[in-house]
C-alpha positions in Angstrom: 113.4 115.6 131.9 114.5 112.0 131.2 117.6 112.4 133.4 115.5 113.8 136.2 113.0 111.0 135.8 115.7 108.4 136.0 117.2 110.0 139.1 113.8 110.1 140.8 113.1 106.5 140.0 116.5 105.3 141.1 116.3 107.4 144.3 112.9 106.0 145.2 114.2 102.5 144.5 117.2 103.0 146.9 114.9 104.4 149.6 112.3 101.7 149.3 114.8 98.8 149.5 118.3 99.0 150.8 119.1 95.9 148.9 121.3 95.7 145.9 121.7 93.4 142.9 119.5 90.4 143.8 116.2 92.2 143.0 117.4 94.2 140.0 115.7 91.9 137.5 112.3 92.4 139.1 112.8 96.1 139.5 113.5 96.5 135.8 110.2 94.9 134.9 108.0 97.4 136.7 105.7 99.4 134.4 107.2 102.7 135.4 110.7 101.6 134.5 109.6 100.0 131.3 107.9 103.1 130.2 110.9 105.2 131.1 113.1 102.9 129.1 110.8 103.2 126.1 110.8 107.0 126.4 114.6 107.0 126.6 115.0 104.9 123.5 112.6 107.0 121.5 114.3 110.2 122.6 117.7 108.8 121.6 116.3 107.8 118.2 114.7 111.3 117.8 118.0 113.0 118.7 120.1 110.9 116.4 117.6 110.8 113.5 119.6 113.2 111.4 122.5 110.9 111.4 120.9 107.8 110.0 117.8 109.2 108.1 119.7 109.9 104.9 121.0 106.3 104.7 117.5 105.0 105.3 116.1 107.2 102.5 118.8 106.0 100.1 118.0 102.4 101.0 114.3 102.9 100.5 114.6 104.7 97.1 
């Protein structure tokens, strides 16, 4: 679902503005993109949790 969401956001961006790099910084600060970035980061953490959780538990105990 994240991949589809990114594709939809990118496609909407391309259709709305035919411009390229000059407005990338402003586009990345929109609430929709920020929330999508947060969801992506949290999903990556959840997927890889098994890899680094044992090390965290050892460090805490």
